[in-house]
C-alpha positions as CSV (number, residue, x, y, z in Angstrom):
1,M,6.3,-7.4,-13.0
2,R,2.7,-7.0,-13.3
3,S,0.5,-7.5,-16.5
4,Q,-0.7,-4.7,-18.3
5,S,-4.1,-5.7,-17.5
6,T,-3.2,-5.5,-14.0
7,N,-1.8,-2.3,-14.1
8,V,-4.9,-0.9,-15.9
9,F,-7.0,-2.1,-12.7
10,V,-4.7,-0.7,-10.3
11,I,-5.2,2.7,-12.1
12,L,-8.8,2.1,-12.2
13,D,-9.1,1.6,-8.5
14,Q,-7.1,4.8,-7.7
15,L,-9.6,6.6,-10.2
16,F,-12.3,5.8,-7.8
17,Q,-10.3,7.6,-4.8
18,N,-9.5,10.6,-7.3
19,P,-11.0,10.6,-10.8
20,Y,-8.1,12.8,-11.8
21,I,-4.3,11.5,-12.5
22,K,-1.0,12.4,-14.1
23,I,1.4,9.9,-15.9
24,P,4.2,10.6,-13.0
25,E,1.5,9.9,-10.2
26,A,0.5,6.6,-12.3
27,A,4.2,5.6,-12.7
28,S,4.7,6.1,-8.6
29,L,1.3,4.2,-8.2
30,L,2.4,1.2,-10.5
31,K,6.2,1.4,-9.3
32,S,7.0,1.6,-12.8
33,H,8.7,3.7,-15.3
34,H,7.3,6.8,-17.2
35,P,6.7,4.6,-20.5
36,T,4.8,2.0,-18.8
37,A,2.3,4.6,-17.1
38,K,2.1,6.3,-20.1
39,N,0.9,3.2,-22.1
40,N,-1.4,2.1,-19.4
41,I,-3.0,5.6,-19.5
42,G,-3.2,5.5,-23.1
43,L,-5.4,2.5,-23.1
44,L,-7.5,3.8,-20.8
45,V,-8.1,6.9,-23.3
46,Q,-8.4,4.7,-25.8
47,N,-11.3,2.7,-24.3
48,G,-13.1,5.8,-23.3
49,I,-12.5,5.6,-19.8
50,L,-9.8,8.8,-19.2
51,E,-9.9,12.0,-21.3
52,E,-7.0,14.3,-21.3
53,R,-8.1,17.8,-19.8
54,S,-5.1,20.0,-19.5
55,G,-4.4,20.7,-23.3
56,K,-0.7,20.3,-22.6
57,K,2.1,18.3,-24.0
58,K,3.9,18.2,-20.6
59,D,2.3,17.6,-17.1
60,R,-0.8,16.5,-18.7
61,I,-3.9,15.8,-16.5
62,F,-6.2,13.0,-17.3
63,Y,-10.0,12.9,-16.0
64,A,-12.6,10.0,-15.7
65,P,-15.8,11.8,-15.9
66,K,-18.0,8.6,-15.6
67,I,-16.2,7.9,-12.5
68,K,-16.4,11.4,-11.3
69,E,-20.3,11.0,-11.9
70,I,-20.6,7.8,-9.8
71,L,-18.6,9.4,-7.0
72,E,-21.0,12.5,-7.0
73,K,-24.3,10.5,-6.3
């Protein structure tokens, strides 16, 4: 079992490949359950790294605008 900070870094690393992520994708990436992925995505939202862009309650899409900006340079 990985620590929460390790999980966050795994998600961050993926965001540099693609600055968009959904909770099921994060769960698959982390090899964890939905609540674990949701909590880690929530930490990134709270810290201003991710923003929810879909406006939905289900199948939400999260976006890392600063990372996308770096990737476009």
